[in-house]
C-alpha positions as CSV (number, residue, x, y, z in Angstrom):
1,M,-30.5,105.0,-74.6
2,Q,-29.6,102.5,-77.4
3,A,-26.8,103.3,-79.8
4,T,-27.8,103.5,-83.4
5,A,-25.8,101.5,-85.9
6,R,-23.6,103.7,-88.0
7,P,-22.5,102.8,-91.6
8,D,-18.7,102.1,-91.8
9,W,-16.3,104.2,-93.7
10,E,-14.7,102.2,-96.5
11,R,-10.9,102.3,-96.9
12,L,-10.3,102.1,-100.6
13,R,-6.5,102.1,-100.4
14,A,-3.6,103.0,-98.1
15,E,-0.3,104.6,-99.1
16,P,2.8,104.8,-96.9
17,G,4.0,108.3,-96.1
18,P,7.3,109.5,-94.5
19,E,8.9,107.7,-91.5
20,L,9.4,110.1,-88.6
21,K,11.2,109.7,-85.3
22,I,8.3,108.0,-83.5
23,F,5.7,107.8,-86.1
24,N,5.2,106.4,-89.6
25,V,2.7,108.3,-91.7
26,R,0.0,106.5,-93.6
27,F,-2.5,108.0,-96.0
28,D,-5.8,106.2,-96.1
29,Y,-8.3,107.0,-98.9
30,M,-11.6,106.7,-97.2
31,R,-15.2,106.8,-98.6
32,N,-17.6,108.8,-96.5
33,P,-20.8,106.7,-96.1
34,R,-22.9,109.8,-95.9
35,N,-22.1,111.4,-99.3
36,K,-19.7,108.9,-101.0
37,A,-16.9,111.5,-101.2
38,V,-13.4,110.1,-101.0
39,E,-10.9,111.9,-98.7
40,R,-7.2,111.3,-98.1
41,M,-6.8,110.9,-94.3
42,V,-3.6,111.0,-92.4
43,V,-2.9,108.2,-89.9
44,L,0.1,108.2,-87.6
45,E,1.2,104.7,-86.9
46,S,3.1,104.4,-83.6
47,P,3.8,102.0,-80.9
48,D,1.5,101.7,-77.9
49,A,2.6,103.5,-74.7
50,A,2.4,102.9,-71.0
51,N,2.3,105.3,-68.1
52,V,2.4,104.9,-64.4
53,V,0.7,106.4,-61.4
54,A,3.6,105.7,-59.1
55,R,2.6,105.9,-55.4
56,R,5.0,106.0,-52.4
57,A,3.9,103.8,-49.5
58,S,5.1,106.0,-46.7
59,D,2.8,109.0,-47.4
60,G,0.8,108.2,-50.5
61,S,2.5,110.8,-52.6
62,I,2.5,110.4,-56.3
63,L,5.7,110.7,-58.5
64,F,5.6,113.1,-61.4
65,V,8.2,114.0,-64.0
66,E,8.6,117.4,-65.4
67,Q,9.9,117.4,-68.9
68,Y,10.0,119.7,-72.0
69,R,7.3,119.1,-74.6
70,F,8.3,120.4,-78.0
71,G,4.7,120.7,-79.3
72,I,3.8,123.4,-76.8
73,G,7.4,124.7,-76.2
74,R,7.5,124.3,-72.4
75,Y,7.9,121.9,-69.5
76,T,4.8,120.0,-68.3
77,L,4.2,118.0,-65.1
78,E,3.1,114.5,-66.0
79,L,3.3,110.8,-65.0
80,P,6.3,108.7,-65.9
81,G,5.8,106.6,-69.1
82,G,6.8,106.0,-72.7
83,M,6.6,103.8,-75.7
84,V,6.1,100.0,-75.6
85,D,8.9,98.2,-77.4
86,T,8.0,95.7,-80.1
87,G,7.0,92.4,-78.6
88,E,7.1,93.8,-75.1
89,A,4.2,93.2,-72.7
90,Q,2.4,96.4,-71.4
91,E,3.2,95.8,-67.8
92,I,6.9,95.1,-68.6
93,A,7.0,98.4,-70.5
94,A,5.4,100.3,-67.6
95,R,8.0,98.8,-65.2
96,R,10.9,99.6,-67.6
97,E,9.7,103.2,-68.2
98,L,9.3,103.8,-64.4
99,L,12.9,102.6,-63.9
100,E,14.4,104.4,-66.9
101,E,12.6,107.7,-66.6
102,A,12.4,108.0,-62.8
103,G,15.0,105.5,-61.5
104,A,12.2,103.8,-59.5
105,T,10.7,100.4,-58.8
106,A,7.4,99.3,-57.2
107,Q,6.3,96.3,-55.1
108,S,2.9,95.9,-56.6
109,W,1.2,96.7,-59.9
110,H,-2.5,97.2,-60.9
111,F,-3.8,97.8,-64.4
112,L,-6.1,100.9,-64.5
113,G,-7.2,100.9,-68.1
114,K,-6.4,102.0,-71.6
115,I,-7.5,104.7,-74.1
116,P,-6.6,105.6,-77.7
117,S,-3.5,107.9,-77.7
118,N,-5.4,110.3,-80.0
119,P,-8.1,108.6,-82.1
120,V,-8.3,111.6,-84.5
121,F,-5.2,110.4,-86.3
122,Q,-3.2,107.9,-84.3
123,D,-3.6,104.1,-84.3
124,S,-2.0,103.4,-80.9
125,Y,-3.2,103.1,-77.3
126,I,-1.9,104.2,-73.9
127,F,-2.1,101.7,-71.1
128,H,-2.3,103.1,-67.5
129,W,-0.8,101.4,-64.6
130,L,-0.8,101.9,-60.8
131,A,2.5,101.1,-59.1
132,E,2.3,100.9,-55.3
133,D,5.1,101.1,-52.7
134,V,7.4,103.0,-55.2
135,R,11.1,103.5,-54.2
136,L,13.8,105.4,-56.0
137,V,16.6,102.9,-56.6
138,Q,18.9,104.5,-59.1
139,Q,19.5,107.6,-61.2
140,P,17.2,107.9,-64.3
141,T,18.7,106.6,-67.5
142,L,17.4,109.1,-70.0
143,D,17.4,109.1,-73.8
144,A,19.5,111.8,-75.5
145,G,16.3,113.8,-76.2
146,E,15.1,113.7,-72.6
147,D,15.6,116.2,-69.7
148,V,13.5,115.0,-66.7
149,Y,13.0,116.4,-63.2
150,L,11.3,114.3,-60.5
151,Q,8.7,115.7,-58.2
152,W,6.6,114.0,-55.5
153,L,3.1,115.5,-54.9
154,P,0.8,114.7,-52.0
155,E,-2.4,112.9,-53.2
156,A,-4.7,115.8,-52.1
157,E,-2.6,118.2,-54.1
158,V,-2.7,115.9,-57.1
159,R,-6.5,115.7,-56.8
160,E,-6.8,119.5,-56.6
161,R,-4.5,120.1,-59.6
162,L,-6.4,117.5,-61.6
163,Y,-9.9,118.9,-61.0
164,S,-8.7,122.5,-61.5
165,G,-7.2,121.7,-64.9
166,Q,-3.6,122.2,-64.0
167,F,-2.3,119.0,-65.7
168,E,-1.9,119.5,-69.4
169,H,-0.9,116.1,-70.7
170,P,-4.1,114.2,-71.6
171,H,-2.5,110.8,-70.8
172,T,-1.8,112.1,-67.3
173,V,-5.3,113.5,-66.9
174,N,-6.9,110.2,-68.0
175,A,-4.6,108.0,-65.8
176,L,-5.4,110.2,-62.7
177,L,-9.1,110.0,-63.4
178,L,-8.8,106.2,-63.5
179,F,-6.6,106.2,-60.4
180,F,-9.1,108.3,-58.3
181,H,-12.0,106.1,-59.6
182,H,-10.0,103.0,-58.6
183,L,-9.4,104.5,-55.0
184,Q,-13.1,105.3,-54.7
185,N,-14.1,101.8,-55.6
186,S,-11.5,99.8,-53.7
């Protein structure tokens, strides 16, 4: 099936909004190509992020972090990861985040893919990495707003939890789908 060309929305102007902890708000005034109506849209400008499917060599278990998520008001089980610093390469950010958040390093790295963080209103991407032969080498070095608990899960359990909808963080879900696709095609 061939994709039909769609008319572009026209951005008439952009206005800065408030600066928040990890986002800058921008208001874009956009003209709808269908009816020519102009709408003020909210865009959250934020850094890209990187997350890591961290796999232990001895048994293939995958490292997860359990941390409190303020949006839903509870802890979630997810992959280690975080924001990419300005000027930082994606792989370097993934390595740094694995070390900071989990106190771990890895012998080899493989890029799994990227997706928009939330294309509805964010302008950033999340880059997914596979880290192989992961070892814990130090205590995590957490930010003041973090409270992280480490958990290793066997690959079969991860697959079961993924396909039964037990992982709630969409970045974790996407990374694990890419990871299992990578395993299937390796």
